[in-house]
N, C-alpha and C positions, 0 to 999 in steps of 0.2 A: 889675832889671825885665826886661834885654836876656837873662839868663841862665834866668829863667822863660820867656820866650818861645821862647828857643832850645830850651829842653826840650819844650815844649809841640808845638812844630813838629817835631821829633826823633820823638816818641812818636806823631803824628800821619801821619809817612811811615813809620813802620815798621807802624804797622796797614795802611797801604795796600798796603806791598808785601806782607805777610802776606795779604791779602783777594785782591789779584791775583794771587800766585803759588798759592794752593789753587784746583785745577781738579777736576771729578768725573768719571771716565770710566766711564762705564755708569752705571745707575739706584743709586743709595744707595751708592755707592764714593766715598770721599773721599781726595785724597793730596796729597802737597806736590810732588811730582815725577812727571811722565809725559813719555813722548816719543810727539810725533807721527809716528815711524816705525815705532814696535810694532805693526804689522799683525796681526790675529787670523787666524791661518791656518785654511785649510779641514781638516776632519778626511783624513788621509791613508787613502787604503785600499789595498789590494793588488789592482790589476788582474787578475793571473793567478790569484788566488786567486776572485776573482768570478768571472771568465769559466769557471773550473772548477766553480764551483758551479751555475753556469747550464749546463753541460754536464750535471752531473749530474740537475737537477731546475730548469728555468726557471722564473724568478722569485725564486731562492733568490741569484743573484749581485745582483739591484736589493734585495732586501730588505737584504743585506749590504752594500750603498753606500746605503743611506737612501734608498730610492725606493719606499714600498710600495704605492703606487698601481700602477706599473708591474709589480711583483712578484705584484700579484693578477691582473693581465690575463694574464700568461705562464703562471702556474701554471694559472689556470682552463683555458684553451686545452689544456693539456698533460692535466691530470685527464680533461676532455671527449674529447680525443682517446684516451685510453688507454682511457675506457669505451665509445666506440663502436668500437676496434679488438677487444675482449675480447666484446663482442655479437654484432657479426658473424661472429668466428672461431667463436664457439659456435654461431650460426644454422648457419654453414656445415659444421660435424662435424655437427650435427643433421640437416641434408639429407640429406648422403652417407649416415650410417647408415640412414635410410630406405629411399635408394635401395635399398641393399644389401640390407635386409631384405625390400623389394617384390621383388627381384631371386631371393633365396633362396625365397622364396614361391612366386612366378608361373612363373619359368623352370626351377623345380628343382635349384637348385644344393647340393651336397653341402657335408658339412663342410669339405673342404680350401680354402685359398684360397691366393691369389698376389698377386702387388704390383698396384699401380695400372694396369699394361697389361692385366691380366685381367679388370677393372672396364670397363677401355675397351672391349676386345673385344667383353663382352657387349653393349654397347650398339649395337655395328656391326655385328653378325652374329646371325642369328635363332638359330642353334642352333651347336654346338662343332663338328658336322659341315662344315657351311659354312666356318668359319672353318680348322679343318683341310685343307678343299680347296683354300681361297686359298692356303695358305701352300705347298702342294705344287705348284700351278700357278705358283708366282714363283720356284721352287726354291729355297724358305728352307730352313733349318734343322731338322732333325727335332727337336732341341730345343726348337722353337716350337710343336709341335704338341702338342696337349693330349690324353694318351692314357690319363690317371687318369679312372674315370668319377665320381670325386670332383668334377671339375671341369669335365665337362660339363654346358649349360644348352640349354634350347628353348624360346623363347618360344611362345605358343598362337596370339597373332596379333601383328600390326604395333602395334596401341594401346597394346598391354603395351610393348613395346619403347619405344615414343614416350614412355610414360608414368615409364620408368625413364629415360630420358634427360632430361626434364624435371625430374626430381629432380634429378639431377646438375649440370645447368645451373644450377638455382638455389644449389648449393653452389657453384661456380665464381663465381656474383656476389657472392656473401656473403663469398667469398675475396678477391676484388677489392676491395670495401668495407673490409674489415678490412684492406688492405695501403693503401689510401686514408689510412686514419687513421694507420698507422704510420707512412706518408712524411709526415704533419702534425705528427707528433711531433719528427721529426727536421728540418724546416722549423721548427719553432717554438725548436728550442733555436739551430738557426744565427743567426735572427732575435736572439735573446734575446743572444747574444756579440755579433754585430755591435753592436747596441743600445749594450751597455756600452761596447763599443770606441769608438764614435764620440760617444757623448753623455755621455761620464762624467763631465764636468766642468762644474760646475755654475755659472749665472750668477748674479754677483754684483754689488749694487749698493753703491755707494759715494759718502757725501757727509759734510761736515763743519760744524757750525753751533755756537753758543756760545750759552746762555741763563743769564739769572741765577737764582740759587738760594739754600736756605739748606744748611748744614751738617747732619747728622743729629740733632745735639743742639742745633741751632735757636740756637746761641750766636752762630756768625760767618756772615758772608754768604761765598759762593764763586760762582764761574763754573762751570756746568755744560757740560763739551763733550760733544757727543752724535755719535758716529760710527757711521758705516756702512761697512764695507768689504766 
């Protein structure tokens, strides 16, 4: 009688130990051994690689580090800045060509062309003779004098000269706007890199609690260990 009672008690104790030992870590995973000190590690990222990607194209570093929203924001700013730079650069180039074409038709400029200084002198003096006289009075170099008739010009009136200068001023304004967008692209890259450097670590919440549960085969009871590290 005592042997039967002892045997029954031993079986019950064994079953209880087995039930208590089975711990479920994460959903639908059952194991007989678990260490509470095995913390799920955050995915490792190469910060230098992420910063290099952002330097090449803002947003790529954030995409690499699993921050798609930030990646989209930085990439959008860069694309918009590039678009603005190209558009205003094109407008500036168009205005400059219009100014030179206008000068060619209104001031009688020939086929010979010089550098930027030449087009600036056209806007500053009514004709080439006035410019040459100013150079001689200032004792400038003879090389600065326009001697080739192909480089001579003469405005019919002040209004034509002013129109030419207005076209060139619009071109300068568009160049400034284009430079602004180029600067925005540089600043966007700097901010993207700084953002990765300062906020690269993700915030993690932690907590541990137990819940009663059945094993996947529903044959044995177990304790479910729910953890967030």
